[in-house]
N, C-alpha and C positions, 0 to 999 in steps of 0.2 A: 707868866710862867711859860717855860719852854719844856716840852716833852720830847725826848729823843727816843724814838721807837726803833729797837734793833730786833730784827728777826733772827732767830737762832741759826746756827750753821747747818750744813748738810748732815743727814742721818745715816746711821748704819742699818739700813733696811733696804730690801729689794724695791726697785721701781715698780709702781703699780699696786702698792699695798695701801689700804686705808689705815692710817695710824692715829689720827685725832689725839685723844688723851692717853693713848698707850705710852708708857714711859720708855720710849726708844732712845738708845744712846747715840752719841755723836759719831760721825764718820771718821776714818783715819786722817782725813784732810783737816781736822779741827784746828791744829796749830797754825797751819798756813792761813786758814780763814780768819783765825783770831788775829794774826798780824795785820791783815787787811782792815778788820774792824777797828783795831786799836789805832791804826793810821787815820781812819776817818774821824775818830773821836779825840785825837791827840791834843787839839787846842781848846777842848771844851772841859770846863770844870763842873762837876756834878755835885749837887747838894744832897741827893739821895738816889738810891738805886733799888728798883723793884724788879722782880722777875716772877715768871711762872715757876711753880715748884717742880715741874717736870725736869728731869735731869738734863735734857738738851738745852734748857734755858738756864738752869741753876749753874751748870758747869761753865757756861759762857760768862754769866754774871760774876761768878767767883774768879774767873781768869782775868776779867777786866778790872775788878776792884776787890781783891780778897778781903773777906770779912765784912763787907758793906751791904751785901745783897739782902733784901727783905722779900721773902717768898710770899706770894699772894695768890690764893686759889682762883680769884676772879680773872687772872691773867692766863688761865689755861686755854688750850685750843678747844674747838668745838668737840663735844662728846658725840661720837658716831655710834654709840650703843653697841648693838649686835654686829655691826659692820666692822668694828675695830679689829685690826690685824687680818682682815680678809682681803683677798685680791679684789680690786674694783671689778674685774671681769667676772668674778664668781658671785657677785651680788645680783639677785634676780632682777633682770632688766626692767620689768614693770614696776617693781618697788623703787629702783633707782630713778627711773624716769619721772615717776610721781613726785618723789622728793625733789629732784632737780628742777622741776617746773614750779615748785613753791617752797624752796628751802627756808624762806623767811618764816613761814608758819607751820611747816611740817618737819617732823624730826625723823631720823632713821629709827628703826625699832629700838626702844629703850634708850634713845639718845636725847639730844636737845635740838631746838630750832636755832636758826641764826638770830631770831629775835631775842631769844634768851641769852645767847652769847653777846649780842649787842647791848642788852641790858646790863650784863656784868661789866662790860667795857665802860659804858656811860657812868655807872655807879662808881667805879674805880676812879675815873677822871674827875668827877664832881667832888669826891672826897679829897683827892690829891690837890685839887685847886684850892681848897680851903686850908689845907695843911701847909702847902708849899707855894703860896702866892708869890710871884715874882722870882722864882728860883728855877734852876736847871735840874731836870729830873730825867734820869736814864731808866728806860723800861725795856727789859728783854722778854720778848713774847713770841707769839706764833703768827703765821701768815693770816689765818682766819680772823684772829683777834685784831690784828692791825687793820685788816680790810674793814671790819665792822666799825672801828673807830673812824677810819677815813670816810666811810659812808655817812657817819653821823656828822662829822665836821663839814662835809660838803652838802649836807642836807639832801642826800639822795636816797632813793629806795634801796633797801637791802638786796633786792633782786639784782642790782647791778654790781654787786661786790666783786665778782670775778673778772670785771673789766680792769681791775688793778693787778698789776704784776708786782708781787712783793717777793723779791729774791732772797735767798738765804744770805744772811750777813748784811742785808741792806739796812740803812739808817734813814729814817724819816723824821723830820722835825715838825712838831706842831707848836705854834706860838699862840698863847691865849692872852689877848689884851682886849679888854672890853667885850663886846658881844660877838665879834667876828674872829674866829680862830684862823690862822694862816698856816699853810703847809709849805715845807721846804724839804729838799733832799740833800743829804750830805754825801758828796762824791769826791773822794780823794784817791 
């Protein structure tokens, strides 16, 4: 099975805002970014298309393949709880530092940990592998979700997640054959 992980496009929100699972809309640059993503995916035929139900992913999935998107809550971004839609700079520094030092097992107030996000990602992939063995699957999701899955595939601690740069509109390919998944990047 090959999973093609597409991060959503840029958002219509000010820089420096924590948005996580807030249902933020796409930026005015959406159609330009969509053309770039479609060019990257042009030669790939998909057997199924899954996406986060948040509008920034759902809009992209529907624009790529109208009527084919299957929304799945497990594909949502990390839930930042009380920090959602706050400026990062307005979050009390001691709370942020405590979370940043151990985000794998600590959650923002009323949010979730990266371990919980990682569990959602793993559960989704394990299920999809049984349903779509040997097929090409497109997944439109979020930067945190993609990072959690990459950490899993690379068998690395979740603490290293932010070493990965996952750009808006990027496409990452994961190939599952046997025990060792392989990672590729689609750049066109």
